[in-house]
N, C-alpha and C positions, 0 to 999 in steps of 0.2 A: 693486600688484607684485602678478604672478601668483606662484603658488604652484607646487611640482612639480607636483602634477597637470592640474593649468591647461596648465600649459607643454609636456609632452606632448602633451597635445592637441591644441598650437597648431601643433606642429610634425610631429604625425601629420597632421592635415589643408593644411600648409601644401604639399604635392606638389601634392594636387587642384589648392587654388584656384589652385597657378601653370598646372597644365595647363587649366583652363577657359580664366583671361585667357588663356593662348596658344589657344586654340580660338577664343575670342569673336575675336583680334585676327585670326589667322587667315579666320574669316569673313567679317569687315568687312577687309579689307584685298584679298578676291575680290571681295567685290559692289565695289568701289568701281573693280578692273581694270575689271570688264566693265560697269558704266556710263560708264570711261573711253573701254572700245575700241568702245562704242555710238555715244558722241559722236564716237570720230576717223574711225570709218567712214563718218558723215555727212558729218561736212566733207570728208573725200575723196571721197566720190561724187560733190558743188557741184563740186571741183575740179574733179574730170577734166568733168564736163557743160561748166563754164564754159571749160575747153581744150580739148574740142569745137566751143564757138561757136567760138573766135579757129583753131581747124586751119580750119576754114569758112570763115569769109572768109579770111582770109588765099588759100586755095587757092583762093576768088571771086574775088580780085581778082589773084592771079597767070592764072588762065585770063580776063581780060580782055585782058590784054594783049597 
């Protein structure tokens, strides 16, 4: 069991520990968001390229008529 001085020490460092844990969580969250946005950008570029190909094909077929 914790005696008085250990309990005071624990409660003194508890806010610091919570702040450190929060900062680590924020850094982790920001890294995950950056990775997600990079993947999303890549997939959006691929989708736009495919749409361009479809539009070119449709325009080509339309102009042949």
